[in-house]
C-alpha positions as CSV (number, residue, x, y, z in Angstrom):
1,M,-64.0,-22.6,-3.2
2,A,-63.8,-19.8,-5.8
3,R,-62.7,-16.5,-4.3
4,K,-64.6,-13.2,-4.8
5,A,-62.8,-10.4,-6.6
6,D,-63.7,-7.5,-4.3
7,P,-60.5,-5.6,-3.7
8,K,-62.1,-3.3,-1.1
9,K,-63.4,-6.2,1.0
10,R,-60.0,-7.8,0.8
11,I,-58.4,-4.6,2.1
12,D,-61.0,-4.4,4.9
13,I,-60.3,-8.0,5.9
14,L,-56.5,-7.3,5.9
15,A,-56.9,-4.2,8.0
16,A,-59.1,-6.1,10.5
17,A,-56.6,-9.0,10.6
18,T,-53.7,-6.6,11.2
19,K,-55.5,-5.3,14.4
20,V,-56.5,-8.7,15.7
21,F,-53.1,-10.3,15.1
22,A,-51.4,-7.3,16.7
23,Q,-53.6,-7.4,19.8
24,K,-53.9,-11.2,20.2
25,G,-50.8,-12.6,18.6
26,Y,-50.9,-15.1,15.8
27,A,-51.4,-18.2,18.0
28,A,-54.3,-16.8,20.0
29,A,-56.1,-14.9,17.2
30,R,-59.2,-16.6,15.7
31,I,-60.7,-16.2,12.3
32,I,-64.1,-15.4,13.9
33,E,-62.5,-12.4,15.6
34,V,-61.1,-11.2,12.3
35,A,-64.5,-11.6,10.7
36,K,-66.2,-9.7,13.5
37,A,-63.7,-6.8,13.2
38,A,-64.1,-6.7,9.4
39,G,-67.9,-6.8,9.7
40,V,-68.2,-10.0,7.6
41,G,-69.2,-13.6,8.3
42,K,-66.5,-16.2,9.1
43,G,-67.2,-17.9,5.8
44,T,-66.4,-14.7,3.9
45,I,-62.8,-14.8,5.3
46,Y,-62.3,-18.2,3.8
47,E,-63.5,-17.0,0.4
48,Y,-60.4,-14.8,0.3
49,F,-57.9,-16.8,2.3
50,R,-57.7,-20.6,2.7
51,S,-56.3,-20.5,6.2
52,K,-55.2,-18.4,9.1
53,E,-51.6,-18.8,8.1
54,E,-52.4,-17.6,4.6
55,L,-54.2,-14.6,6.0
56,F,-51.3,-13.9,8.3
57,F,-48.8,-14.0,5.4
58,A,-51.1,-11.7,3.4
59,V,-51.0,-9.2,6.3
60,F,-47.2,-9.3,6.3
61,E,-47.1,-8.9,2.5
62,S,-49.4,-5.9,2.7
63,M,-47.3,-4.2,5.4
64,M,-44.1,-4.8,3.5
65,R,-45.6,-3.5,0.3
66,G,-46.8,-0.4,2.1
67,M,-43.4,0.3,3.6
68,A,-41.6,-0.1,0.3
69,E,-44.1,2.3,-1.4
70,S,-43.7,4.8,1.4
71,M,-39.9,4.8,1.3
72,S,-39.9,5.0,-2.5
73,Q,-42.2,8.0,-2.4
74,T,-40.1,9.7,0.3
75,A,-36.9,9.1,-1.7
76,D,-38.5,10.7,-4.8
77,R,-39.4,13.8,-2.8
78,L,-36.0,14.3,-1.2
79,D,-33.9,17.3,-2.4
80,G,-31.3,19.6,-1.1
81,P,-27.9,18.7,0.4
82,F,-27.1,15.1,1.2
83,A,-27.3,15.7,5.0
84,D,-30.8,17.1,4.7
85,R,-31.9,14.2,2.5
86,M,-30.6,11.6,4.9
87,R,-32.1,13.3,8.0
88,A,-35.5,13.5,6.2
89,L,-35.4,9.8,5.3
90,S,-34.4,8.8,8.8
91,D,-37.2,10.9,10.3
92,Q,-39.7,9.4,7.9
93,I,-38.7,5.8,8.8
94,I,-38.9,6.4,12.5
95,L,-42.0,8.5,12.5
96,S,-43.9,6.2,10.2
97,W,-43.5,3.3,12.6
98,L,-44.0,5.4,15.8
99,D,-47.4,6.4,14.3
100,Q,-48.4,2.7,14.3
101,L,-46.4,1.4,17.2
102,D,-49.4,-0.6,18.4
103,T,-49.0,-2.9,15.5
104,Y,-45.2,-3.3,15.9
105,A,-45.8,-6.5,17.8
106,L,-46.6,-8.0,14.4
107,V,-43.0,-7.4,13.4
108,M,-42.0,-9.7,16.2
109,E,-44.6,-12.2,15.1
110,F,-43.3,-12.1,11.5
111,W,-39.7,-12.6,12.7
112,S,-40.9,-15.6,14.7
113,A,-42.6,-17.0,11.6
114,T,-39.2,-17.0,9.8
115,A,-38.1,-19.7,12.2
116,S,-41.2,-21.7,13.1
117,S,-43.8,-21.3,10.5
118,P,-44.4,-23.9,7.8
119,S,-44.1,-21.0,5.4
120,R,-40.9,-19.7,6.9
121,N,-39.1,-19.6,3.6
122,M,-41.8,-17.3,2.2
123,F,-41.4,-15.0,5.2
124,K,-37.6,-15.0,4.9
125,K,-37.8,-14.2,1.2
126,L,-40.2,-11.2,1.8
127,F,-38.0,-9.9,4.6
128,Q,-35.1,-10.2,2.3
129,Q,-36.8,-8.2,-0.5
130,G,-37.9,-5.5,2.0
131,Y,-34.4,-5.0,3.4
132,R,-32.9,-5.0,-0.1
133,Q,-35.3,-2.3,-1.3
134,L,-34.6,-0.1,1.7
135,R,-30.9,-0.7,1.5
136,T,-31.0,0.3,-2.2
137,V,-32.7,3.6,-1.4
138,V,-30.1,4.5,1.2
139,Q,-27.2,3.2,-0.9
140,N,-28.3,5.3,-3.9
141,L,-28.4,8.4,-1.7
142,I,-24.9,7.8,-0.6
143,E,-23.6,7.0,-4.1
144,T,-25.3,10.2,-5.4
145,A,-23.6,12.2,-2.7
146,Q,-20.2,10.6,-3.5
147,A,-20.6,11.6,-7.2
148,A,-21.3,15.2,-6.0
149,N,-18.2,15.1,-3.7
150,E,-20.5,15.4,-0.6
151,V,-19.3,12.1,0.8
152,S,-15.9,10.5,0.9
153,A,-15.2,8.2,-2.0
154,D,-13.6,5.8,0.4
155,I,-17.0,5.0,2.0
156,D,-18.7,1.7,1.1
157,P,-22.4,2.7,0.4
158,Y,-23.7,-0.8,0.8
159,K,-22.1,-1.4,4.2
160,I,-23.2,2.0,5.6
161,A,-26.7,1.5,4.3
162,S,-26.9,-1.9,5.9
163,A,-25.7,-0.6,9.2
164,M,-28.1,2.3,9.2
165,I,-31.0,-0.1,8.6
166,G,-29.9,-2.2,11.5
167,T,-29.8,0.8,13.8
168,W,-33.3,1.9,12.8
169,D,-34.6,-1.6,13.5
170,A,-33.0,-1.6,16.9
171,L,-34.3,1.9,17.8
172,L,-37.8,0.9,16.9
173,L,-37.6,-2.3,18.9
174,Q,-36.5,-0.3,22.0
175,A,-39.4,2.2,21.5
176,W,-41.8,-0.7,21.4
177,I,-40.5,-2.2,24.5
178,D,-40.0,1.0,26.5
179,S,-42.6,3.7,26.2
180,E,-40.2,6.3,27.7
181,F,-37.5,5.7,25.0
182,D,-37.4,8.6,22.5
183,A,-36.5,6.8,19.3
184,L,-36.8,10.0,17.2
185,A,-34.4,12.0,19.4
186,V,-31.9,9.2,19.5
187,S,-32.1,8.6,15.8
188,R,-31.4,12.3,15.1
189,S,-28.4,12.3,17.3
190,Y,-27.1,9.1,15.7
191,M,-27.6,10.5,12.2
192,D,-25.7,13.7,13.1
193,V,-22.7,11.5,14.2
194,I,-22.9,9.3,11.1
195,L,-23.2,12.3,8.7
196,R,-20.1,14.0,10.3
197,G,-18.2,10.7,9.7
198,L,-19.4,10.3,6.1
199,M,-18.6,13.9,5.2
200,S,-15.5,14.6,7.3
201,A,-13.0,13.0,4.8
202,V,-14.2,15.1,1.9
203,Q,-11.5,17.4,0.7
204,P,-11.7,20.1,-2.1
205,S,-10.6,18.6,-5.4
206,P,-6.9,19.5,-6.1
207,P,-6.2,21.8,-9.1
208,L,-5.4,20.1,-12.4
209,A,-1.7,20.0,-13.3
210,P,-0.9,22.4,-16.2
211,L,-0.3,21.0,-19.6
212,E,3.2,21.0,-20.9
213,G,4.2,24.4,-22.1
214,E,1.1,26.1,-20.5
215,K,1.8,29.2,-18.5
216,I,0.8,29.0,-14.8
């Protein structure tokens, strides 16, 4: 069946599907529930998405795109010393997810889909792209700081960026599981420790050796 080209309605369906999948889980969610939440008929959903699985992947794609755009915009706005830029980025990542923690269950559903879904390779590829984009943002910040002698040249930006992303993931998972866990406070303490480590080895550049015959 030909699909309608109504971007707003598609966005409304994706928003409704996000809530239904987060509340019910993929297996228990029904298309009729998504239709009701979106204020459309069940048939309308199938005019945009051929199946529940296709709709589920579209929700994942939309969330990953939104995250990438948010991080890119945040990175473009960062200024000041390296430590301030990294703290601001870390806070943005944590706060953006804490503001929508009720939908974090979807992240677990998406991870599950990388192992059991018929479309698992598509889910894996999109996860891969998302992590690479975020890793690049953090890596670029560290490399810029190295060029400005704010961070030790001995640091591997790729490895540090990868470890930071893993930590943010783990903190958010704990916040989702435990309502008493303060992910923002922990992430700030962690970032202070990491920044001290990244910047501690930086030494003032040694003076240039005088040219032959030059008076000292």
